[in-house]
C-alpha positions as CSV (number, residue, x, y, z in Angstrom):
1,M,-6.9,-64.0,-25.3
2,K,-8.5,-61.6,-22.7
3,S,-4.7,-60.0,-22.2
4,F,-3.8,-59.9,-26.0
5,L,-7.8,-58.2,-26.4
6,I,-6.7,-55.7,-24.2
7,I,-3.8,-54.9,-25.9
8,L,-5.5,-54.7,-29.2
9,L,-7.6,-52.7,-28.2
10,K,-4.9,-50.0,-26.6
11,V,-2.8,-50.2,-30.5
12,V,-6.2,-49.5,-32.0
13,V,-7.0,-46.5,-29.6
14,A,-3.7,-45.5,-30.3
15,I,-3.5,-45.4,-34.3
16,A,-7.0,-43.5,-33.7
17,V,-6.1,-40.7,-31.9
18,G,-2.8,-40.2,-33.6
19,V,-4.7,-40.0,-36.4
20,A,-7.3,-37.8,-35.3
21,I,-4.3,-35.5,-34.5
22,V,-2.8,-35.5,-37.2
23,H,-6.4,-34.8,-39.5
24,L,-6.9,-32.4,-37.0
25,W,-4.0,-30.3,-36.6
26,P,-5.4,-27.8,-38.8
27,V,-8.1,-27.4,-36.8
28,T,-6.1,-26.4,-34.2
29,I,-2.9,-24.5,-35.3
30,V,-5.2,-21.7,-36.3
31,P,-6.7,-21.3,-32.7
32,M,-3.1,-21.9,-30.8
33,F,-1.4,-19.4,-33.7
34,A,-4.1,-16.9,-32.6
35,A,-4.2,-17.4,-29.0
36,L,0.0,-16.4,-29.3
37,L,-0.8,-13.2,-31.8
38,L,-3.2,-12.3,-28.5
39,L,-0.6,-13.2,-26.1
40,V,2.2,-11.0,-28.3
41,G,-0.3,-7.4,-28.5
42,L,-1.2,-7.4,-25.1
43,A,2.2,-7.6,-24.0
44,V,3.5,-4.9,-26.5
45,V,-0.1,-2.8,-25.3
46,F,1.7,-3.3,-21.4
47,L,4.9,-2.5,-22.6
48,I,3.8,0.9,-23.8
49,F,1.8,1.6,-20.9
50,L,4.5,1.3,-18.3
51,V,6.7,3.1,-20.4
52,T,3.7,5.8,-20.9
53,A,3.2,5.7,-16.7
54,G,6.9,6.0,-16.2
55,T,7.2,9.2,-18.2
56,A,4.2,10.7,-16.4
57,G,6.1,9.5,-13.0
58,V,9.2,11.4,-13.9
59,A,7.7,14.4,-15.6
60,V,5.0,14.8,-12.1
61,L,8.7,13.9,-9.9
62,T,10.7,16.9,-12.0
63,G,7.1,18.9,-11.4
64,L,7.4,18.3,-8.1
65,M,10.8,18.8,-7.5
66,A,10.8,22.6,-9.1
67,V,7.8,23.4,-7.2
68,A,9.7,22.5,-4.6
69,A,13.0,24.6,-5.3
70,V,10.7,27.8,-6.4
71,L,8.7,27.7,-2.6
72,L,12.5,27.1,-0.6
73,A,13.5,30.4,-3.2
74,V,10.8,32.2,-2.2
75,L,10.4,31.3,1.5
76,S,13.9,32.0,2.1
77,P,13.7,35.1,2.9
78,V,11.4,34.0,6.1
79,W,13.4,30.5,7.4
80,F,17.4,31.6,6.8
81,P,16.5,34.8,9.8
82,V,14.3,31.4,11.7
83,L,17.5,29.6,10.9
84,L,19.6,31.9,12.6
85,I,17.1,32.3,15.5
86,L,16.9,28.9,15.9
87,G,21.2,28.4,15.9
88,I,22.0,31.9,18.2
89,I,19.1,29.6,20.8
90,W,20.9,26.3,20.5
91,I,24.2,27.7,21.1
92,V,23.4,30.2,24.3
93,R,21.6,26.4,25.8
94,R,24.9,24.4,24.8
95,L,27.0,27.5,26.6
96,C,24.7,27.8,29.4
97,G,24.2,24.3,30.5
98,I,20.1,24.7,29.8
99,G,18.6,21.0,29.0
100,R,21.3,19.1,30.5
101,R,20.0,16.1,32.2
102,S,21.5,15.4,36.1
103,T,24.1,12.3,35.8
104,T,23.2,12.2,39.9
105,A,21.2,9.7,40.5
């Protein structure tokens, strides 16, 4: 008799939960739908932020490359002779054997 009452109680609880779910369905679906819309809106805002940041990053990188190109062009009268002098020094040291390590221990 005791097990019958426990089974009956479980059936009554399951029916009560089912009835509550059916009656409260509109109350529970509206907040879930609102949360879904909020998440979609936040995802759109986040994607817009990523695209904007990417565009700004590309623009900054392009600007830095342009500044570097202008700087190289402006300083070319300085670094061309410096490279030429360094190349001549390297060739002379190489031909004269200066700077070679001793192979005998």
